[in-house]
N, C-alpha and C positions, 0 to 999 in steps of 0.2 A: 596976785596968786590966790587960788582957791584954798579955803580952809577945809578941814575934814568934814566938818558939819555941813557945809554947802555941798561938797562933793557926795556925801551920803544922801542928801536931799535929792540932787539931780539923779543919783543912781536909782533911788526909790521911785521916783517919777517915771524913769525909763522901765524899771521892773514892772510897775503898774500897767503900763502901756503894752508890754510883751506878754504879760500874764493875760490880760483882757483879749489879746489878739490870739493867744493860744487857746484860751477857753472857747472862743468863737470857732476856731478850727476843729476842736475836739468834739463839738456837738454832733457833727455828722461823720467823724472819723471812724471807720471801720477796719482799719488795717489795710494791708495792700491786697487787692484783688488780683489773681493771677493773670498775668499778660494783659495789664490794663496800664497804658502809659499814663492817663490822668490819675490813676490811683497811686501809682509810683510817685508822681510829681506832688500830690498831696502829702503822702507819707514822708517824702523828704522835707517838705515845708514844715510839717509838725516836728520833725526831728531837729531841725534847724531851730525853731522856736524854743523847743526844750533846751537845747544847748544854750541859747541866748540867756534864757531865764536862770539856768544853773550858773552860768558865768557871772551874771550881774549879782546873784545872791552870794557867790564866793567873793566877788570884789567888795560888796558891802561889808561882809564879815571881815575881810582883810583890812579895810580902811578903818573899820570900827576899833579894831585892835591896835592899830599904829597911832602913835601921838604925834 
């Protein structure tokens, strides 16, 4: 069984990975260009990465408070 410290370490590694991925996508992110399929796909990808980062942060906080 994985203890909380190991689980937090694993989550932080995932968080670092996804934050770096999000930072790379945000460099050229300009929002959604009207009627551009590619722009909408990029927007969706950024929103998914933001959600993943937020969920990982929430899970780290939750694991940190549980004993």
